[in-house]
N, C-alpha and C positions, 0 to 999 in steps of 0.2 A: 528362260532367263532366271538366274538364281536371285530370289527375292532378298536374300541376306546381303548379297553383294550390292544390291540397289538401295540398301538402307543406310541412313546416316544415324549416328548415335549422339545424343546430347547427355552428358554426364553432369549431374548436379554436385558441385564440389566447393561451394562458396562458404559453407558453414564454419562456425567457430568451434563447436563441440564443448561447451562450457563444462558439462558434467564429466568430461574425460580427465579433468584435473591435470592438464598439460598445456604448455605454451604452443605446442605444435598445432597447425591447422588439423581439424579432425581427420580429413582424408589422408594426412601424412603419418598418422599413428601406425606403427608397424604391427602386422599380424604375422607371426612366424618369420620375422625378419624382412618382410616385404610390406611397403605402405598399403593401406586399404585400397587407395585409388588404383594402384598398379595391379592388384588382384582383379579389379573390375575391368580394367583395360585389357588384361591378358585374356579374360573370358570373352570379351567382345571380339577380340581378334580371332579367338578359337571358333567363334560363330561365323567368321568370314566378314565381319563388319570392320572395315579399315578406315572409314572416314568418321572421325570422332571429334566432337566439339566439347571441350570441358569448360563449364561455367565456374569461374573463380571469383573470389571476393576476399575473405579474410586471409591475410598474409599470402596474397596471390603469387608473389615471387617464389615462395617456398613450394607452393603447389606446382607451379610451372616447372621448377627445377626437377621435380619427380619424373617429369616426362621428357627430359632432355634426351635427344637421340632416338626417340620413338617416332617412326614415320606415321603420317596421317593424322597428327594431332594439331588442333587449333584451339585457341582460347577466347572465350567471351567473358566479359566482366559484368558481374552483378554489383552495381555500386552501392545499393542499399538492400538490406535483407528484408524483402517484402513478401516472402513466400515462394512456394514452388512454381506457381503459374508465372510469377514475375521473373523467376530465374530462367524459365524456358524462353520467355519473351526476350530476355537479354541476349539469347543466341540467335535471334531472328536474322540479323544481317548476314550470318554465316550460312544459314540453311534455307532462306526464303526462296531461293531459286531452285531448290531441290524438288524433284517431282515424285520421288518414291516415298516409302515409309520412313517415319522418324521415330526411332526408339529412344525413350527417356529412361535413364538409369540413375541410381543413387551411388555416389562415390563412397558411401560408408556402408554399403551392403555387398560384402566381398564374396559371398558364397554362391551367388546365382551363376550357374555353369554356362559354358558356351552352347551346349545342347539346348538349354532352356531358352536362352536369348534367341537362338535360331528358330526354335519351334514357335515362339511367340510371334516373331516376324512372319513366318510362313503361314500361321493360322490367320493372321490379320489380312494378308494379301489374298490368300485363297478364298476367303469368305467375303471380301469386299467390305470389311468393317471400317467405320470412321475412326473408332478408337477400340483398342483391345488392351485389357488390363491383366496383369499377372497377380493372382491372389493365392492365399494359402489358408488351409484349415489348421488351427492350432488349439492346444488345450487351454492356454492362458492368453486371451487376446488383448489384455490390458495394455494400453499405451498406443495401440494401433487404430487406424481408421477401419471401420467395419463396412463390409460389402452388403448392401441392401438389395434384395431380389424380390420380384413380385411373385404371385401365385404360380406363374408359369415358368419360374426360374430365371427370368430375364433380369439383368442388372439394371437397377433404377437409380442408384446413388451410392456414393461413398461418404460416410459420415465420420468426421474426425472424433476421436475420443472426447475431446473437450465440448463438443457440440452434440454428443449422442445422448438420447434419453435412456431410461432404465432398461427398456425392452431391447433397444439397439445395442446396448452394451453386452447383452447376453449372446449376441451373434459371434460365432467363432471363426467366421471366414474374414480374413483381414486383407488389407491392401498392402502390397509389397513396395509401393512407390515406383513400380516399373510398368511402363506402358509402351504401346506403339500407336502412333497417330498417323492419319493420312495428312500429307503436307498441305494439300490444296486449301483447306479451311482452318488449319490449326491456329495461325496467328490472328486472323480476323476474329475467331471464336475466343481466344484468350483475352482479347480486349473487352469482351462482354462480361467477364467475371468480376463480381463485386468482392468486397472484403468485410461484409457484415457477419462476422463470426467472433468467437471468443478471443482470438489472437489479433484480429484486425489485419489479417494477411490475405493475400490472393492465392487461394489453394488450387493446385492442379486437379485434385479430385472433383472440384466443382464443375469442371468441364464435362464430366460424365453425365451429371444431372442436366446440364444445359443441352448436351447432345440428345439426351433422352426426350426432353421437352420438344426439341426440334424434329423429332422423328428420325434421327440418324441411327444407323445400324451399329450396335455395340457388341463387343465380344469379350469373353473372359476365359483365361486359361488358369486352372487350379494346379499349383505345383504338385508334382508326384511326391517330391521330398520336401516337406514343409520346412525342414532345417535350412534350406537355401534362402529362406526369407529373412533370416536373422540379420539384423543390422547391428551396428556398434554405437551405443549411446552412453556406455559407462565402462569403467575398467573391468567390472564383472562380466559384461558382455564379451569383452576382448578375451578374457581368460577362458570363457566358455568356448568361444570359437577356436581358440588355440588348442584346447583339449580335444575338440572334435577333429580338427585337422591332424593332430598328432596321433589320435586314435586310428584315423583312417590310414595313416602312413604305417602304423604298427601292424595292421591286419595282414 
C-alpha cells in the first residue's frame, strides 16, 4: 500500500501576511505568476497526496477562489488566529475519521517539492513515528524555530525564536513548519497544548515536546536542499524565491 496515497494533507492558509504590504491574503500573493498556495497544492499532488484540507481565515473567499476546479480540496475555517496548533484543530471535523498519516504544510512555503513531501510521509510510516518533522540546516537561522536535540541526536523540542535563549539561538537547524502526524492521537494531544509563550498562541511545535515527555516515537528528516525551507514573509523573500526559480529555469 502506498503510504502517500493514504495520507491527507492539512495546509495552513489562514494568515494575513501583514509584512507583505498587500491587501491580498498572504497565500494568494503570486510567485512567478502562480499564487503561493497553488505551488504547495501542486507539490502535494506530485507526491500523490490528493485529499487536501485547506485551513482558511483572512479573506477566505479569495483563498477558496484560488482552488476553484481543483479536485480533492476541502476547506476548514479558523475563525480566530490563535496559532498553528489551533489552525490544525480547526480541520478536525474533516480528518478525524482518517486512519492514516496527516501531513501538515504551510501555504506560504512554496518550494518544498513533491519528492520531499513523499519522503517525509514514507519515513513516518515506515518507522512507526507518532510525529515526524521536516527540518533544514541554514546559515542564518534568525526568525525560525530551532530544533533542539539531546546528546544522542534525538529531537527533544522545537523552540520558537521569541522564546529561545542565547544558546538556543545559535542552533542552525530550523523548523520548516512541515510535519507528519499519526491521526490516532493527534487531536486529543492538540487539546493538551497551552499558550504560555511570548505570543500567547497555541503552537504546533509544542506538540513535539509533549510527545517527547509522553515517550512517543519522534522522527526528523533534514532537507537535502535547505532552500526548499524558504517561506515568504516579506516582499524581499518573494523577490529572492522568484530569482531562484528563474535561475533554475535558465539553467
